[in-house]
C-alpha positions in Angstrom: 105.8 90.5 189.1 103.6 93.0 191.0 102.3 96.1 189.3 101.1 99.1 191.2 98.9 101.9 189.6 98.5 105.3 191.1 96.5 108.3 189.8 98.9 111.2 190.5 97.2 114.2 189.0 93.7 115.2 188.0 93.1 118.7 186.6 90.2 119.3 184.2 90.7 117.0 181.3 94.2 115.9 182.3 95.0 112.7 184.1 98.5 111.5 185.1 99.0 107.9 186.2 102.1 106.3 187.6 102.7 102.6 187.0 105.5 100.8 188.9 106.6 97.2 188.9 108.3 95.1 191.5 109.6 91.5 191.7 109.3 90.8 195.4 111.5 93.4 197.1 113.3 94.3 193.9 112.2 97.4 192.1 112.0 96.8 188.3 111.0 100.3 187.0 108.2 102.8 186.7 106.6 104.9 184.0 104.2 107.9 183.7 101.2 108.2 181.4 99.1 111.2 180.6 95.7 111.3 178.8 92.2 112.8 179.0 90.9 109.9 181.1 92.5 107.7 183.8 92.2 104.4 181.8 93.9 105.7 178.7 96.7 107.3 180.9 97.1 104.0 182.6 97.4 102.1 179.3 100.0 104.5 178.1 102.0 104.2 181.3 101.8 100.4 181.1 102.9 100.4 177.5 105.9 102.6 178.4 106.9 100.4 181.3 106.5 97.2 179.3 108.7 98.6 176.5 111.3 99.7 179.0 111.4 96.2 180.7 111.6 94.4 177.4 114.5 96.6 176.1 116.6 97.4 179.2 119.4 99.9 178.4 122.6 100.2 180.3 121.1 103.0 182.4 118.2 100.8 183.6 120.6 98.4 185.5 121.1 101.0 188.2 120.5 100.2 191.9 117.1 100.8 193.4 117.9 104.0 195.3 119.1 107.0 193.3 121.4 109.6 194.6 119.7 112.9 195.2 120.3 115.8 192.8 122.4 118.5 194.4 120.0 121.3 195.3 122.4 124.2 195.6 124.4 125.1 192.5 126.2 127.8 194.2 127.7 125.4 196.8 129.1 123.1 194.1 130.6 125.9 192.2 132.4 127.7 195.1 136.1 126.6 195.3 137.2 125.3 198.7 139.4 127.8 200.5 143.1 127.0 200.5 144.5 125.6 203.7 146.7 128.0 205.6 150.3 127.0 206.0 151.2 126.2 209.5 153.2 129.0 211.2 156.9 128.1 211.7 157.8 127.1 215.2 159.0 129.9 217.4 162.8 130.3 217.9 163.8 128.8 221.2 165.5 131.3 223.5 168.0 129.8 225.9 167.6 131.2 229.4 170.7 132.1 231.4 169.8 129.7 234.2 170.0 126.6 232.0 173.2 124.7 232.9 175.8 123.8 230.3 174.7 126.2 227.6 176.6 129.5 227.2 174.6 132.5 226.6 176.0 134.6 223.7 176.2 138.4 224.3 173.4 140.2 222.6 174.5 143.1 220.4 172.6 146.4 220.8 170.1 147.0 218.0 171.3 149.2 215.2 170.2 152.8 215.2 167.5 153.7 212.6 168.7 155.8 209.8 167.3 159.3 209.6 164.4 159.7 207.2 165.4 161.0 203.7 164.0 164.3 202.7 161.1 164.1 200.1 162.2 164.7 196.5 160.6 167.4 194.3 158.9 164.8 192.2 157.4 163.1 195.2 156.2 166.5 196.6 154.5 167.4 193.3 152.9 163.9 192.8 149.1 163.9 193.5 148.1 162.0 196.7 147.2 158.4 196.2 143.4 157.7 196.2 141.9 156.3 199.3 141.2 152.5 199.1 137.7 151.5 198.1 135.6 150.2 201.0 135.3 146.4 201.1 132.2 145.0 199.4 129.8 143.8 202.1 129.2 140.0 202.1 125.8 139.0 200.8 123.3 138.3 203.5 122.9 134.7 204.6 119.8 132.9 203.1 116.9 132.9 205.5 116.4 129.7 207.5 113.6 127.5 206.4 110.2 128.2 208.1 109.4 125.6 210.6 106.1 123.7 210.4 103.5 125.2 212.7 102.7 123.4 215.9 99.0 124.2 215.9 97.1 122.6 213.0 93.6 123.4 214.3 92.8 125.9 211.6 93.7 123.5 208.8 91.7 120.7 210.4 88.7 122.9 210.8 88.8 123.9 207.2 89.2 120.2 206.2 86.0 119.3 208.1 84.1 122.1 206.2 85.4 120.8 202.9 84.3 117.2 203.8 80.9 118.5 204.7 80.7 120.2 201.3 81.5 116.9 199.6 79.0 115.1 201.6 81.6 112.6 202.9 81.2 110.9 206.3 84.1 109.3 208.3 83.8 106.1 206.4 84.2 107.8 203.0 87.1 109.9 204.2 88.8 106.7 205.6 88.5 105.0 202.1 90.1 108.1 200.5 92.8 108.3 203.1 93.7 104.7 202.5 94.2 105.4 198.8 96.2 108.6 199.5 98.5 107.5 202.4 98.0 103.8 202.9 96.1 104.2 206.2 92.5 105.1 207.0 93.0 107.6 209.8 93.6 111.4 209.6 95.4 111.2 212.9 98.2 109.3 211.4 99.2 112.3 209.2 102.3 113.5 210.9 103.9 115.7 208.2 102.5 119.2 207.7 103.2 119.1 204.0 101.1 116.0 203.6 98.2 117.6 205.5 98.3 120.6 203.2 98.5 118.4 200.1 95.5 116.4 201.4 93.5 119.6 202.0 94.3 121.1 198.6 93.2 117.9 196.9 89.9 117.8 198.9 89.2 121.5 197.8 89.4 120.5 194.1 86.9 117.6 194.4 83.2 118.0 193.3 80.4 117.4 195.9 79.2 113.8 195.8 82.3 112.3 194.1 83.3 108.8 194.8 86.3 108.5 197.1 87.4 105.3 195.3 87.9 107.1 192.0 88.7 110.7 193.2 92.2 112.0 192.3 94.7 111.6 195.1 96.9 114.5 196.2 100.4 115.1 194.9 102.9 114.1 197.5 106.2 115.8 197.1 108.2 112.9 198.6 106.8 110.6 195.9 107.5 113.1 193.1 111.1 113.6 194.3 111.6 109.8 194.5 110.2 109.4 191.0 112.5 112.2 189.8 115.6 110.5 191.3 114.7 107.2 189.6 114.3 108.8 186.2 117.6 110.7 186.5 119.3 107.4 187.5 117.7 105.6 184.5 119.1 108.3 182.2 122.5 108.1 183.8 122.6 111.8 184.5 124.6 113.4 187.3 123.6 116.5 189.3 125.1 118.9 186.8 123.3 117.4 183.8 120.0 117.3 185.7 120.4 121.0 186.8 121.1 122.1 183.2 118.0 120.3 181.9 116.0 121.9 184.7 117.3 125.4 183.9 116.6 124.9 180.2 113.0 123.8 180.5 111.7 125.4 183.7 114.1 128.3 184.2 115.2 127.4 187.8 118.4 125.8 189.1 116.9 123.8 192.0 113.9 121.4 192.4 113.2 123.2 195.7 112.0 126.2 193.7 109.3 124.1 191.9 105.8 123.7 193.1 104.4 120.2 193.1 102.6 120.6 189.8 105.9 121.9 188.2 107.8 119.1 189.7 105.3 116.7 188.1 105.9 118.4 184.8 109.6 118.0 185.2 109.2 114.3 185.8 107.1 114.1 182.6 109.9 115.7 180.6 112.4 113.3 182.1 110.1 110.4 181.2 110.2 111.6 177.5 114.0 111.6 177.7 114.0 108.0 178.9 111.9 107.0 175.9 114.3 108.8 173.5 117.2 107.1 175.2 115.6 103.7 174.9 115.0 104.3 171.1 118.7 105.4 170.7 117.8 109.0 170.2 120.2 111.9 171.0 120.7 113.2 174.5 118.9 116.4 175.5 120.6 119.5 174.2 122.4 121.9 176.5 123.5 119.2 179.0 127.0 119.3 180.4 129.3 116.3 180.3 
């Protein structure tokens, strides 16, 4: 069994560590630990992971990949429009030139009856109110902002921050290896990863060791961890959304910042521990 330890968050006296276990290519499980220092947080995460592996519940036997939580509540609550009935086929008119088919004579249309004079009650009735104008449709949501093509300003600011820390290229390469699994800044191809890397560098103290400095929060990792926790709990999208609204006041994970998404994962981690101990399900969940 291979165990991987990652320091996810470092903020003042708060450290969050993720411990995951694999048996070859098979994912066994993961757990989060929080404490004042990294070693204690790692010990807590290891203890949680060991307890989960020794007492696997029915929810822990789920496949490795988890279905993503539906991100738009409004889309799942809007009923699908009814299908329109197909129009009846038009009546076939027989032309006079078709052989073998007699053409019946057409009777003249009946004359329209003369309009009846208005009665006294109708004349005295007040006029009907004009129909209310139709409610305008809500504006379409704005399209997501595309990543900028020019990253020169961010890269220049990153060089200034590295100079403040006193890091050379070798120290930065060691830190990049811990953060992204490669030692080169040029291999960062996602703008969100560059911003996360820059924000993490800005929080570090000058002269810190790149081997122990806190690594940035990567949203992709947080979302994957969230999906695994939801799968271990056996919750569907509706239950996860209700839990999110109850504790963080939003209906979609896309509305959360990375730090809030980490907090949401910690809350889900606590629910997995309660479920492993046979505790009650979280209140306010549907289903």
